[in-house]
C-alpha positions in Angstrom: 95.7 51.2 139.4 92.8 50.2 141.7 93.3 50.0 145.4 93.3 46.6 146.9 90.0 45.7 148.6 90.5 41.9 149.2 92.9 40.2 151.6 93.5 36.5 151.7 95.3 34.6 154.6 96.0 30.9 154.6 97.2 28.8 157.5 97.4 25.1 158.5 95.7 24.5 161.8 96.3 21.6 164.2 92.7 20.3 164.3 90.2 18.7 161.8 87.8 21.0 159.9 84.7 20.2 162.0 86.6 21.3 165.2 87.9 24.5 163.5 84.4 25.3 162.1 82.8 24.9 165.5 85.5 27.2 167.0 84.3 30.0 164.7 80.8 29.7 166.2 81.8 29.5 169.9 81.6 33.0 171.3 83.4 32.0 174.5 86.3 30.3 172.7 86.6 33.1 170.2 87.4 35.6 173.0 90.8 33.9 173.1 91.8 34.4 169.5 89.5 36.7 167.6 91.3 40.0 167.8 95.0 40.6 166.9 96.9 41.3 170.2 97.2 43.6 171.9 93.5 44.3 171.0 91.1 42.0 172.8 87.5 41.0 172.2 85.7 41.7 175.4 82.3 40.4 174.3 81.1 38.3 171.4 77.5 37.6 170.6 76.3 35.6 167.6 73.4 33.6 166.4 74.8 30.8 164.2 72.1 30.7 161.5 71.8 32.3 158.1 70.6 35.8 158.7 71.8 35.6 162.3 73.8 38.6 163.8 77.4 38.6 164.8 78.9 41.3 167.1 82.4 41.6 168.5 83.1 44.3 171.1 86.8 45.2 171.1 89.2 47.1 173.4 92.4 48.3 171.8 94.8 50.3 173.9 91.9 52.0 175.8 89.9 52.6 172.6 86.5 50.8 172.3 85.1 49.7 168.9 83.0 46.9 167.5 82.5 44.8 164.5 79.0 43.9 163.4 77.8 41.5 160.7 75.3 38.9 159.6 75.9 35.2 158.7 75.2 34.7 155.0 76.4 31.0 154.7 77.0 28.2 157.2 78.1 25.0 155.5 79.6 22.8 158.3 82.5 21.8 158.2 83.5 23.5 154.9 82.7 27.1 154.9 81.3 30.1 156.8 80.5 33.6 155.3 79.5 36.7 157.1 79.3 40.4 156.6 81.7 42.7 158.5 81.4 46.3 159.3 83.6 48.2 161.8 82.6 51.1 164.0 86.1 52.6 163.6 86.1 52.8 159.8 85.8 56.2 158.1 82.4 55.0 156.9 81.1 52.4 159.4 78.1 51.7 157.2 80.4 49.9 154.6 79.7 46.2 154.6 82.6 43.9 153.7 82.4 40.1 153.3 84.5 37.4 155.1 84.6 33.9 153.8 86.3 31.2 155.9 87.1 28.0 153.9 88.2 24.8 155.7 89.8 21.9 153.9 91.3 18.6 155.2 95.1 18.9 155.3 96.6 15.6 156.5 95.9 13.8 159.7 93.8 16.0 162.0 94.8 19.2 160.3 92.9 21.9 158.4 94.0 24.3 155.7 92.1 27.5 156.6 91.6 30.3 154.1 90.2 33.6 155.2 89.2 35.9 152.4 88.0 39.3 153.3 86.4 41.2 150.3 84.9 44.6 149.7 87.1 46.3 152.3 87.5 50.0 152.3 90.9 50.4 150.4 92.6 52.1 153.3 91.8 49.1 155.6 93.2 46.3 153.5 96.7 46.3 154.9 95.6 46.5 158.5 93.1 43.6 157.9 95.7 41.5 156.2 98.0 41.8 159.3 95.0 41.4 161.6 93.7 38.2 160.0 97.3 36.8 159.8 97.7 37.3 163.6 94.2 35.9 164.3 95.1 32.8 162.3 98.2 32.3 164.4 96.3 32.9 167.6 93.6 30.4 166.5 96.3 27.8 165.8 97.8 28.3 169.3 94.3 28.1 171.0 93.6 24.8 169.1 97.0 23.4 170.0 96.4 24.3 173.7 93.0 22.6 173.6 94.3 19.5 171.7 
């Protein structure tokens, strides 16, 4: 049996795809929802262009870590893809890949699918829970702004 290295999370969000897409590229807005509570993003910097960097500095119960990546696809309002490496992983040089797909889902709603591939096997469960919580938090942030 091979260890799981891909996690997929799906959630319906209360905003159209273009609004959700733009939320993924708004470093100030992302501070609200990007990390699963009680962890918090304390700084997010990104350049929303193919090849542009992404960095999320995180505080989690007094522990500091960061996620770094590069945008590999930006197809507004349908899809974003970026690499993802975490300083807290056993091997922080491992690069995984996150794909966020956004589809119309009824009036002013979006079906968001987050697929995180090439994860270190020991990280899959934690990332499934994390992305699930992040999807809920993003939905709440969008509802508050709507």
